[in-house]
C-alpha positions, 0 to 999 in steps of 0.5 A: 327513680325512687327509694332513699331521699333527703338528708342523711347525716354522717354520724361522728365517732365520739371519743372520751378523755381516754380516747375510748369510743363513747357509745352514749355519744353515738346514741345522742347523735342518733336522737338529735338527728331524729328530732331534727327530721333527718331522713336517714343516717350514715355510719361509719364513713370517712367523716366518722374516722372509720379507718382509725377504728379497730375492727371490734370498735367499728362493729360495736359502734355500728351496732350501737347506732343501729340499736339507737335508730331502732328501725325508726330511721334508715341507716346506711352502714359504711363497709369500705375496706382494703379488699373485697373480702373484708368489705363483704364481711362488713356488709354481711355484719351490717345487714345482719344487725339491721342496716337498711343499705350500705355504702363504700368507697373503692378500696383505698390502698394499692393500685386497682384495675377496672376488674378489681373495682368491679369484683369489690362492689360485686362482693359487697352487693352479694353480701348485702343483698340490699341497696349499695351506695358507691361513694365517689370521693377524691381521687374518685372514679370517672363518671363513665366507669361509675355508670358501668358499675351501676348498670352491671352490678345488682343492688349497686343502685346509689351514688354519693358524688363528691368528686369535683366538679360534683354538681356536673357529675351529678347531672351526668349521672342522673341523665346517663343512668336513668332507671339503673340508678335509684338516687345520686346524693351530694356530700363534700360539706354541701358546698354546692347544695343549691346547684346540686338541688337544682340539678336533681340531687336525690339527697345529701350526706353532710356531717351531723352538727347542723343537720337541723338546718340542712333539713330546713333547706331541703324542706323549703326547696321541695315545698317550692320555696327555692328562694327561701331555701337559698337565703337560708343556705347563704347564711350557712356559707361562713360556717361551711367555709370554716368547716371545710378548712378545719374539718373534724375539729369544727364538727366536733367542737360544735357538737360539744357546744350543742351538748351532743358529745362530751369531747372534741377528741379525734384520732385523725393526725395532722388536723389543724387544732382550733386556736384562739382566733378560730374559736373567736371566728366560730363564736361570731359565725354561730352568733349569726345563725344561732336562731336557726339551730334547734335547742339541744342542751 
């Protein structure tokens, strides 16, 4: 297998105090990722609130990320949609503005048969004519079905696997697909990063706020310093646990604290807001990993 490898952080969609997409905040995230040594970028996907952007916002924001990347770092553009036709249009737009690859969940509204999923990814592949990632997030697809799709559809060459048990699924995909797959990436807050590295994961797509630490773990592991990589990862676990519980609220709060975005606003409803005790907990956790974070502000 060859191609994309490493840490590809998911860029967040920042909003200003009026709820408008802050494109300067997008550019600052790209700069931060580049300085941190990220191997690529992903935008817009679930953690970017893509489904809560208007069509024009989604296209404009992706164009801003691509402009900021300026060909210096690969960009995997999110093109998930509710139909094959819409996803194909997003894919054509993305590659037309310089995206290096695209990524998509299966259609996320309505019941789908096997033929519907096939036609969806085939349409994306035909429109992109560049590498396509299948994002397998809950409820997900059975591993045998993912294998069939990658074996049958040109350009569908990568998987972002975050359906539980993700580590087991990554092993099965790598062992079962061989040359039909160029890479399997982990996600899901990198909760199983060390196990997935040991199983041969080709990269990870975590959220962006601590990409500098994820890159250090990756570099240590691939330099043969697996014990040091695990020690570093273990120090992140309290933050990962808090983030897994509170989601975007934690991601954006840390990006604000690091001076990368201006506000922690989100459009996602139903998210638990950080209360005073959460803020105290975050202070304690960050105090224990502050030496791992590169200066940003």
